N, C-alpha and C positions, 0 to 999 in steps of 0.2 A: 318697404325698404327705406331706410333713412340715409340722407347725405350727411357726412361728418366733415369737419374742417380741422385745420391745425388748432383753431381756437377751442373747439369743443371735443376734440379727440379724447382727452383725459377723462372727461365726464361720461361721454357716450360709449367708449370702448374699454378703457382701463378700469373705470369704475362700474362697469355693467355687472349685474347680478348673474345673468345668463352667459353661456359661452357666446362669443361674437364671431361671426364670419365677416371679415372685412375684405372688400374688393377694392384694390387700387386700380383706378380706371382713368380713361381719358376720352374726350369727345371724338378725337381723330382716330380712335382705335376700333376697327371693324369687329374683332373678336369680343371686345368689351360690349359693343352694342348687341352682339349675338347673345351674350350672357344675360342681358337685362330681363327678358321674360323668364328665364330659368331661375334667376335670383328672386324675382317677384313671387313666383310660384313657391319657391322654397321658404321665403319669408312668411307667406300665407299658411303653408302646410305645417311648418315646423316652428311657428312663432312662439309656442309655449315652451320650447326647448332651446331655441337658438335665435339670437338677434342678428339680423342681416343688415349690414351697412355698406356704403360705398364712399370712397374718398377720391376726388379728382386730383390727379397728380400735378397737373399744371397750376392749379389754384392753391395747392397745399404742399409746397416744397419741403417744409420743415419735417413733417411726418414721413413723407416719401423718402427723404434722405436719411432720417433717423433709422429707418428699417431697411435701408440699402436696396430699395426697390428699383430695378432697372428695366423690367419687362412688364407689359400690360397684356391681359389682366394678370395681376398677382393676387392670390387669395391668401389671407392669413387668418388663422383661428386663434383667438385670444381667450384664455380661461384664467380667471383670477388675476386679470391685469397683465398676464404674460403671454407672449406668442408661443403656441404649442405645436403649430403645424403651418407649413407654407406650401403653396402649390402655384405653378405658373402655367398659364394657357387656358383657353376655353375648353369646356368639357360638357358632355350631356348631363342632364339632371341626375339620371340614375348613377352615373359614375361619380358625380360630385357627392351624392348621398353615401355611396359606398366608402369614399375616402374620408367622409366626416363621421362615419359610424363609430370609430374609436374615440372621438372627442365629445360625442353627444351623450 
């Protein structure tokens, strides 16, 4: 799983060849910490079909504000440089995979 910033967001997410699952996260967010092992496993298992990245909202306000993210964790799926799906809140890996099925 890769960390992205305001500076490399365009290259890492908008310009990505694969669909990208982006987690807007924060150090102070317990559900975000809960999602870390789920996202690592997802990145490992689905790495050939999906790029998994995270963005710290406190360090990267430009991107956070541009996508009007207010709650953590917020997940956005980008395909072809455009956000195609948004989900808020922690969830089990099985449920996350089910919700991603239509964009993979």
